[in-house]
KOLKOL-487743 format. One record per atom (N, C-alpha, C, O, CB): x, y, z. Coordinates in steps of 0.05 Angstrom, whole numbers, plus 5000, padded with zeros to 4 digits. Glycine has a CB too. Layout:
XYZ
...
This chain:
355370440718
353270670716
353170860742
352371090740
350370540711
353870750764
353970890789
356171060787
355871280797
354070710813
358671010776
361071140774
360271400758
360871630766
363370960761
358871350736
357871580720
356371780735
357072020733
356171500698
354271690750
352671880764
354672050784
354372300785
350271720781
356371930798
358272090819
359372290801
359072520806
360771900836
360872210777
362272400762
360572620750
361672840746
363572260742
358472590745
356172810738
355572990759
355573230756
353572700731
354972860781
354173020807
356573190813
356273430816
353472830835
359373070814
361373230823
361973460803
362773680811
363773060828
361473400776
362173640758
360173870761
360874100762
362273560727
357373780763
355373990772
355974170799
355574410801
352773830777
357074000819
357374150844
360274370836
360574590846
357973900873
361574280823
364274470814
363374720795
364474940797
366674280796
361374650778
360574850758
359075040771
359175270763
359174740734
357474970791
355775150807
355475160833
353575100847
353675120801
358175270841
359275260869
357475410891
357175310913
362275390868
356275630884
354775770902
351775650904
350575640926
354876060893
350775570881
348475430885
348575160901
346675090915
347675380861
350775030899
351174780910
351674820942
350974650959
353574640894
352975040947
353375120977
351075160989
350575061012
354975360980
349175310975
346275410986
344875110990
343775051012
344275640961
344874950971
343074680974
344274540994
342674461011
342874470948
346974480998
348374291018
347874421047
347374291068
351874241012
348274661045
347974791072
344774791086
344274751110
348975101069
343174831068
340174801075
339574531083
338074491103
338374881053
340774301066
340074041075
341373961103
340273811120
340873851054
343974071106
344974041135
343374141157
342974011178
347474171138
342474411150
340974521175
338174371176
337274321199
340474851173
336974301155
334574141159
334673891173
332873821189
333574081135
336973741168
337373541181
338073551210
337273391227
339073421169
339773771217
340473811241
338573901262
338773861286
342273951240
336274051249
334074121261
331773921268
330173961286
333074321246
331973711252
330373481259
331773311279
330473191296
329573331234
334573281278
335673091297
335673201325
335273071345
338473011289
336173461325
336373591357
333973531375
334173421397
336573941357
331573601365
329073551376
328473251386
327573191408
327273641356
329273091365
328772781366
330772711390
329672601408
329672611335
333372771391
334972691407
334272781437
334672621456
337372781398
333373021441
332373161469
330372981477
330572851497
331173481467
328072961459
325772811468
326372511475
325472401495
323572831446
328072391458
328772121466
330272111492
329771921508
330371991445
331772281497
333372321523
331472341547
331672201567
335172571522
329672541544
327872601560
325572381572
324672361595
326772801548
325072241549
323172011552
324371751562
323071561570
321771951526
326971751562
328671501573
329671541601
330971371612
331171451555
328971771613
329971801638
329171621660
326771621666
329272041645
330671471672
329871271694
328171061687
326570971704
328371401716
328170951663
326470741653
327870491656
326870281646
325870781625
329870481669
331270211676
329670061701
329869821705
334470261685
327970221715
326570101737
324169951727
322670061710
325670321758
323769711734
321569541725
318769711726
317269681706
321469271746
318069861743
315670001750
316070291747
314870441762
314669941777
317770381728
318270681725
315970861719
316071101726
320170721703
313870731707
311570901703
309970981728
308171151727
309870781684
310470831752
309370911778
311071051797
310071101819
308470681791
313371121791
315371251805
315371551797
315671621774
318071121799
314971731819
315272011815
317072151835
317372081858
312672131815
318172351823
320172521842
318972761847
317672881830
322972591829
319172851870
317973121882
320473301884
322573221893
316473081914
320073561874
321973751877
320673981893
318274021893
323073841851
322474131906
321774341921
322174611905
324274681895
323474331945
319474781903
319775021887
320375251910
318675311926
317075071868
322775341909
323275561926
323675851910
325075891890
325875481942
322076061924
322276331911
324176521930
323776561954
319076461907
325976621918
327576831931
327077071917
325577081898
330576761931
328677301928
328377551916
329977551891
329177701872
329077761934
332177421888
333777421864
332977181844
334377131825
336777421872
330877051850
329876821829
328476561844
327776531868
332776701809
328276401824
326576151832
328775911830
330075861809
323776101809
328975771853
330375531849
328875241852
326675231862
332575541868
330075051843
328374791847
330174611857
332274561844
326974671822
329574481881
331174271892
330374001894
328173961905
331674351914
331473821888
330173541886
329673431917
331473421934
332273331868
327573361920
326673291945
324473441961
323873661952
328673271959
323373351983
322173522002
322973462031
324573282037
319173511998
321873602047
322373572076
321473302084
319973172070
320873802093
322373212108
322172932115
318672872121
317472672113
324172892143
317673072137
314873012146
312873032119
310572962121
313973222172
313773122099
312173152074
311372862064
309172842053
313873312050
312872642068
312272392055
309572282073
307672182061
315172162055
309572322098
307472232114
304772392107
302572292106
308172262142
305372652104
302972812094
301572762070
299172802067
303573042091
303472672051
302472592019
301272352023
299172322011
304872561993
302272142040
300971912042
297871902055
296071742049
302771752056
297672122075
295072182084
293372312065
290972252065
295272332108
294072482049
292572662029
292072492006
289972531993
294272932021
293872301999
293572181976
293771861980
295971751981
295572291957
291471721983
291471441992
292271271967
292171031972
288671362004
292871331944
293771201920
296771151925
297970961914
293171381893
298071321942
300771241947
301271031962
300371041985
302071421959
302570791954
302770581965
305570571980
305670482003
302170401946
307570651969
310370641981
311470911969
310971021948
312270341972
313170991992
314571251985
317371212001
317571052020
312771551995
319571381991
322071352002
323271612002
322971771983
323671141987
324571662021
326171902023
329171822018
330171622028
325772052052
330572002003
333471961995
334772232002
333772451997
333871881963
336972192014
338672442019
341572422012
342872232019
338572512048
342472611997
345272621990
346672812003
345873042002
345672651963
349172732016
350272932034
352972942021
353872772006
350172862066
354173172030
357473202022
359072992029
358072762033
358873442037
361673032032
363872842040
364272812067
365472612076
366272912029
363273022085
363772982112
361872822126
359472862122
364073212124
362572652142
360672512156
361272502185
363572442191
360172262144
359472542204
359672592230
358272322246
355872282245
358272862236
359772182259
358571942274
358372032303
360372072317
360471672271
355772072311
354872152336
355171932357
354171712352
351972232334
356671982381
357371822401
354471792417
352671942412
359871942416
354271592436
351571572451
351471782471
349271852480
351171302466
353771892480
353572072498
353172372488
353572422464
355772032513
352472522502
352072812492
354272962490
353773192485
350372972509
356472892492
359173022492
359773032460
360472832448
361672832512
359373292446
360373292419
363073272411
363873222388
359573502409
364673322432
367873332420
368573062417
370573012403
370173472441
367272842429
367672572420
366672462395
367272242388
366772412439
365172602382
363872542353
366172502336
368072652336
362072782341
365872262319
368072212301
367172342274
364872332265
368571882297
369372482261
368472632236
370572502216
372872452223
368672992239
369772462195
371472372169
370372422144
367972462141
371972072170
372072422125
371772542099
371672312080
373572152080
374072752093
369772282063
369772062041
369672222018
368372432017
367271852040
371472121996
371572241969
368972231953
368672391935
373572101953
367272071958
365072011939
362472131953
360472141938
364771691932
362272201976
360172281987
358572032000
359471802000
358672421967
356172122012
354471902022
351571952013
350672172006
354571892054
350171722014
347271732003
345871592029
346871392040
346771561972
343671702036
341971582061
339171522046
338271672029
341671822090
338071302055
335171262048
333671162069
334871072089
334771082026
331471162068
329471012088
328970762085
330070642066
327071112088
327370602103
326970332100
325370232075
325670002066
325770242124
323870412065
322070352042
323570382014
322370331993
319670552043
325970442015
327370511989
327570241970
327670261946
330470641995
327570021983
327769791963
324969661961
324669451948
329969561973
322969771974
320369751961
319669891938
317869801923
318669801979
320770121933
320370311909
322170241887
321170181865
320870621917
324770231892
326670151873
327769861872
328069741894
328770331875
328369771853
329569501850
332469511841
333169591819
328069351830
334469411861
336869401853
338169151861
337469041883
338169631862
339969041847
341468771855
343768861873
345269051867
342668591828
344068721895
346268791912
348668641903
348468401895
345568731940
351168791904
353668671895
354768481917
356168281912
355868891887
354168571942
355268401967
352968431986
351568631990
358268501980
352868201998
350568192021
347868162011
347468081988
350468422038
346068222025
342868172020
341368382024
341468502045
341567962036
339668452004
337868682010
335368582024
333568742028
336968841983
335168312031
332868222046
332568322074
330368362083
332867932046
334768352088
334568472111
333868772112
332668862131
336968432123
334468902093
333569182091
330369192083
328869342095
335469342068
329569022063
326768992056
325068922079
322769012081
326368802036
326068742097
324568652120
324068872143
322368842161
326068402132
325669082141
325169302163
322769452159
322069502137
327369502164
321669522179
319269712179
320369962187
322469982200
316869632199
318770182180
319770452185
319670522213
321070712221
318170652169
317970362231
318070402258
320470262272
320770312296
315570312270
321970102261
324169972270
326870152267
328770132282
324369722255
326670302248
328670462243
329570682258
327770842260
328270532224
331870772270
332170962283
333071202273
333271392288
333370892299
């Protein structure tokens, strides 16, 4: 019976080619126009949901206006975190995260800049303040994050 249905459908497709093309193309465009917004919405709503308290974590961006347009940069200047904590007492923890390029300069204790060590890393470096592990939850592959969690921002240099 099912074989008969497919045979009749194929014969009708071959007999009315233009009408079949219009119907199949309309169906394909309709399905694609439904799947595309669904895929975009699903991606946007699943952004950074792997953190246990993702609904309480917010990222701030800097809105810069220039003559040739507007840019958005992730993050804010360093003093902005303390200012936000003063203005908004609801903020319990905040963390600053910085991503730098591949060149790292290790500053020596003396003021002579010629003795500073410079080296290049292939993957770049990320720096975070002491409250990073109070906001984000990660499992350490080696070592312990308890040392970092116990630090206070006053103790960091």
